[in-house]
C-alpha positions, 0 to 999 in steps of 0.5 A: 607603707613608706613613712617620712622620717621627719614626720613620723617621730613619736609624740608621747603626749599624743592620742594613739589614734592620732599618732597612727594618723600622723605616722601612716595616714594611708593605713588609717584610710584603708581601715576606714574603707575596709573596716569602718566599724572598727573606728569607734573602738579606736577613737572613743576612749581617747576622745573621752580623755581629751582636754580643751585648753585656754587662750590667754591675753598675756596682759591678764596674767599676773605672775612672779618668780621669787627666791627661797625667802619670798622676795620677788626676783622678776615679775610680769607687767600686771603683777608689778603694776598691781603691786602683787608683792604686798601679798606674798607670804614667804612661809607659803613660798618656802612650803611650795619649795619644800613640798614640790607641789603647788600651794593654793590659797585665797587672799584678801587684796585691797582695790579701789572698791575695797577688799576683794578675794583673789587666789595665789598659787605658789609652786617651785620654779622647777615644777612650774616652768616645764608645765605652766605657760608663763609670761615670756619675761619670766623665762629669763630667770633660772629656776633653781631654788626659785618659786613661781607665784600666779594670782588673779588680781583685779581685771585690768582696765585695758582688757575690759575696754577691749571687751566693751569695744567688741560690743561697740559700747560708747565711751560713757558706757565703757567707763560705767562698765569698768567702774561696775566691774571694779565696784560691784554695784551700779550705785557704787560705780555711779559714785566713783564716776560722779554720775547719778544712779539714774544715768548709770542705770539708763546707760547700762540698759542700753549695754544689756541690749548691745551685749544680749545679757539680762542682768548685771552679774551676767554682764560682769562675768561676760566682760571679765571673762573676755578680758582674760581671753578664751577659756576652754569649753566644758570646764568644771570650776566647782572643785576649785570653789570647794578646795580653796574656799571650803564651799560645799558642792551645793554652794559651789553649784549655786555660786556658778549659776548666780555668777552666770546671771541666774536669779535666785529663783532660777538657780533654785529651779535648776538645782531642785532647791527652795529659794530660801535654801539658795538665799541662805547658802548664797549668804555663806558663799558671799562671806567665804569669797569676801563679796557683797553682791552677785556682780562681785561674785561674777567677777571673782568666779571669772578670775578664778576660772581663768586661773584654774584654766591656766593651771590645767594647761600643761605642755599641750596648752595653747598659750597667749594671743594678743587681742589687739592684733585682731579686731573682734566684734560681737553681735547679739542674736535675738535669743541673747547668744552672740555672733563673732565677727571682725572688721579689718577696714578701711571703713570707706572701702567696698565691703567684702566678706571672707568666709572661713573654711571648715576647721578654721575661724574668722581670723583671716589670712593676713596676705589675703586681707592685705591684697583686698585692702590694697584693691580698695576693699573693706574686709570683714569676716564672721564666725559661722554658728558654733565656730570660733567665738560665735555661739551655736544656735540653741536647740539645733543638733547635728544632723537635725538641721541645716547649719548653712541656713543658720549661717545665712541667718547670721550673715543677714543679721550682721549686714542689717546691723552694719546697714549694708545693703549688699556685700561681696564674698570670698569663700575659702571654704563654707561654699554651702553657706554662701549658697544658702545665703543666695537662696535666703537673700540673693539681693544681699550678695554682690560678686562672689568668689568660691575658692576650691569649693568642697562638694559633699563627701560622697561626690569626690573620691580623692583622699590624701594624708591625715585630712583625707583619712578624716574625710573618709572616716566622716563619710563612713561613720558620720555618727562618730564625727563629734567623737573625732572632732573632740579627739582632734581638738583635744590634741591639737597643737601648733606642731601637730597641726603643722605636721598634719598640713605638711603631710596632707599637702604632699604632691602640691608644690605651691601648697608645700611651699606655703606650708614651709613659710613661717608667716603662712604657718602662723596665719593658719595656726592662728585661724585654727587654734580656737578649735582647740579650746573645744569650740567644735559644734559648728565643725561637727554640724557642718561635717555631718551635713557634708557627709550626709548631703546630697545634690542641691538644686541648681541656682540659676542666674549667678553670672557674677560668681566665679569659681577658682580651682587650683590644679594641685588641690590634694583634697579634691579632684578639680575635674570632679569639683568642677562637674559638681559645681557646674551643675549647681551654678550653670551661669557662673564662671569657672577659672582654673589656676594651674599652678595653685593648690588647696591654699589658692586663696592665700598663695594666689591672691591676685586671682581672687582680687581679679575675680572681684573687680 
């Protein structure tokens, strides 16, 4: 098979299977068709070694470059504002430079609420610069003979305020939460703010309802974690508690459970211990971490977890994201799990929901958002269950439920919360979820635009490029979809995604042009990168459903629906797609856009808007 020299370069950190997909997708596609049973041995070992990586708010990282004597040469904004130089130990800086490996130590730091525990990590700049993702202002300092220090200083007010805003907390509630995060108890927070204990407790009761938490430590841990960014799933932070603070394995397990909101009794049941043992060990944990309450423990564990995630992120890390650029909102389900959504505004516009595709998230394409806003729409988006920052629905496993019904339930909950009787839809993917919504609550849908809607995998034989190779593998071995997803997510970077998209869009001039556009590439990466933090369950659930899905019953009377089909779609044959969806939506309008391709919703926004108005 012929390979393109510009896309076939070796990537030493890439899984061998994914390297094969990128170098010669046609060969992998042929293997998936002729010998699907061999796929397991090709991916399972690599998938088991996959590592999910963090996505940080740059304002949450405190770091500085020191000279050999421990003097600060240049510091990040947070390090400077928190006066981190007060806690530098020159001897530790010298030791890190001499040993050539990181030195990790707990440090007692002073805050408005008193003394609290932080972690300082010293490493030679020659080691840190190539491996760690550091705030960009530090890159100006030459590494020779220098030391980098990273630390977990107190959570900043601005990131905590944004986390509160995601749940729609009031100004008073936000001030109380910020005070609690810093002080550790409701009583101390009320004293700092000059409020009565009763007023603070009543305000926090409504905060619990809005956020879906049960107890104060869970609230502090949740909001502190959101303030740092998006941590990788499946991470185990117990070793850091053991190595840095000298806790036993049992004490570390207790600390993590209580910091996550578990009561002493619940922690005891989970670990098979007596309540008395948990209480005694927890006293030792408090002493070691220099905290006096479960809420302070939750804050310390959150900052420790963020630092551990940062230290584990090497060349393959995701880096930083500015949360101010994305209007994150969070809505609790009745079971306490959360739905993530975004409101791009304007508030007075006609509401329209952008439905994301199978591997992306609610982070909507900027060009599509702008076009809809210009036409008078209020643009909303939502992460379907298990995608992005929406929690999976508890107890629902891949292949044992309909994930699109679950997505419809979340959308109804969002519309109810916003008091919206109905909403228009633009689906650049997830058409099955829109169909489920039409069956679940047809009166809640206005006009609907499905853009290149995917049929079930077995209904269309077109396969092309790396994405086509995965599509064929999923159809042949649906039981391996979770393994494939883990492998893909654990190896995803901006560069690899770009290569994959370039190869998969070959033969479609409009899509090739889009892939070469830096703005489009940034938009697409932004919408995909949460997948690489390990949030793959929604993708797995839906891909299993698509691989095993049959033909659904027709949905009659959808005259307000339009199906837009790009003539250059490289993932599906437009004629086969039309046949499949015409059988399901016999009363809907089908519109061919001959000069558009797979990315029609982003490259031909005027057609999308025209179908809505």
